[in-house]
C-alpha positions as CSV (number, residue, x, y, z in Angstrom):
1,X,46.0,20.3,-26.6
2,X,46.4,23.9,-25.7
3,X,49.5,26.0,-26.1
4,X,52.2,24.3,-23.9
5,X,53.6,27.7,-22.8
6,X,50.2,28.7,-21.3
7,X,49.6,28.5,-17.6
8,X,47.0,25.7,-18.0
9,X,46.3,23.1,-20.6
10,X,43.5,20.5,-21.0
11,X,44.9,17.0,-20.8
12,X,43.5,13.8,-22.4
13,X,43.1,10.5,-20.7
14,X,44.2,7.5,-22.8
15,X,41.9,4.5,-22.1
16,X,43.2,2.1,-19.4
17,X,45.5,-0.5,-20.8
18,X,46.0,1.3,-24.1
19,X,49.0,3.6,-23.3
20,X,51.5,1.7,-25.5
21,X,49.0,1.1,-28.3
22,X,47.7,4.6,-28.7
23,X,49.5,7.6,-30.2
24,X,50.6,9.8,-27.3
25,X,50.7,13.6,-27.4
26,X,51.6,16.4,-25.1
27,X,49.1,16.4,-22.2
28,X,48.1,12.8,-22.4
29,X,47.9,10.6,-19.3
30,X,46.7,7.0,-18.7
31,X,47.1,3.9,-16.6
32,X,48.6,0.4,-17.3
33,X,48.7,-2.7,-15.2
34,X,52.4,-3.7,-15.1
35,X,54.4,-6.3,-13.2
36,X,54.9,-3.5,-10.6
37,X,51.2,-2.9,-10.2
38,X,49.0,-0.1,-11.7
39,X,51.2,2.6,-13.1
40,X,50.2,6.1,-14.4
41,X,52.0,7.4,-17.5
42,X,52.0,10.9,-18.8
43,X,53.4,13.3,-21.4
44,X,53.6,16.8,-19.8
45,X,52.2,19.7,-21.8
46,X,55.6,20.7,-23.1
47,X,56.4,17.2,-24.5
48,X,57.7,17.0,-28.1
49,X,56.7,14.0,-30.3
50,X,60.0,12.1,-29.9
51,X,60.2,12.6,-26.1
52,X,60.0,9.5,-23.9
53,X,56.9,8.9,-21.8
54,X,57.0,9.7,-18.1
55,X,55.6,7.6,-15.2
56,X,54.4,8.8,-11.9
57,X,56.3,7.5,-9.0
58,X,55.3,5.9,-5.7
59,X,55.2,9.4,-4.0
60,X,52.2,10.4,-6.1
61,X,48.6,9.8,-5.1
62,X,46.2,9.6,-8.0
63,X,42.5,10.3,-7.5
64,X,40.2,9.1,-10.3
65,X,37.1,11.2,-10.8
66,X,33.7,10.0,-12.1
67,X,34.2,11.8,-15.4
68,X,37.5,9.8,-16.1
69,X,39.8,12.7,-15.3
70,X,42.5,12.4,-12.6
71,X,44.1,14.6,-9.9
72,X,47.7,13.9,-8.9
73,X,48.7,14.9,-5.4
74,X,52.2,16.1,-5.0
75,X,53.3,18.2,-7.9
76,X,54.7,16.5,-11.0
77,X,58.4,17.2,-11.7
78,X,59.7,16.1,-15.1
79,X,63.3,16.8,-15.8
80,X,66.4,15.3,-17.4
81,X,67.9,12.3,-15.6
82,X,70.6,9.8,-16.7
83,X,68.9,6.5,-17.6
84,X,71.7,4.7,-15.7
85,X,70.2,6.3,-12.6
86,X,66.9,4.5,-13.0
87,X,68.3,1.1,-13.4
88,X,68.5,1.0,-17.2
89,X,64.7,1.1,-17.4
90,X,65.0,2.6,-20.9
91,X,63.1,5.7,-22.1
92,X,60.5,5.6,-19.5
93,X,61.3,7.3,-16.2
94,X,59.7,9.6,-13.7
95,X,61.3,12.5,-15.5
96,X,61.2,13.6,-19.1
97,X,63.8,15.2,-21.3
98,X,62.4,18.7,-21.0
99,X,62.0,20.4,-17.6
100,X,58.4,20.8,-16.5
101,X,56.9,21.3,-13.0
102,X,53.3,21.6,-12.2
103,X,50.0,19.9,-11.3
104,X,47.4,17.8,-13.0
105,X,44.0,18.5,-11.4
106,X,40.8,17.0,-12.9
107,X,42.6,16.5,-16.2
108,X,43.9,20.1,-16.4
109,X,47.7,20.7,-16.4
110,X,48.9,23.8,-14.7
111,X,52.4,25.1,-14.0
112,X,53.6,25.4,-10.5
């Protein structure tokens, strides 16, 4: 992973279905089939090791490319939110503990 303070950083796709089994680092993203359907998880470029995972919400459109990278339409906004506001879903939410706003295009994170 590149310097998280940089304007762009190369992300890494975790193989489908392996998000909770693989170690996750800043810039990682991957898909899981859940009871709510296919969900995309991510750790923004500024994530620290103990930060919770983030999940894209229903407003995001994910395009999968032939090389395995993804592009997410609508920018990604990860910011602090009280877990009670997400129905007690635990450490996974659409927002992480550290503010970050930007884009994921063909696996490359960039700030807004």
